[in-house]
C-alpha positions, 0 to 999 in steps of 0.5 A: 043504172049503166048503159052498155053497148057490145058487139057480139053475144059473148061480151053481152053475156058477160056484161049481163052477168056482171051488171046491175039489173037496171043496166041497159045492154045493147048487142050489135052484130052483122050476123044474127045473135041468139036472144039473151035475157036482158039484152037488146039485140040489134043486127046491123053495121055500126058504121051506118047512121041507121044502126047508130040511131037504133043503138041510141034509141035502144039506150033511151036516147042516153049516152052509153057508159061503156062500149065494148067493141071486138069488131074486126073487118073482113081481112083483105091482106092489104095491111093499110086497107085492113088497118083503115077499115078496123080504125073506122069500126073503132071510130064508129064505136066511140061515136056511139058514146057521143051520140045522144039526143 
């Protein structure tokens, strides 16, 4: 069994097609995602504690084996700010790997 988390529908479909039937796959996005068989769909911001808790719960309170993050912030044109916000998205994705109860 593998636990996978992805942002957005595209990677979730790939993970579902290439993973074993017992793999738990959780997709998270700020925007609505169409249902995908065998994928838990969450709408939320991965940088918030509430969404992180929802992801961990969807994984059965187990660690994720794989996190696929293609998240990108809204670009402001201010390079340093955009880079900082992007780093926060990546940090949040990494923290999901460490957050199990």
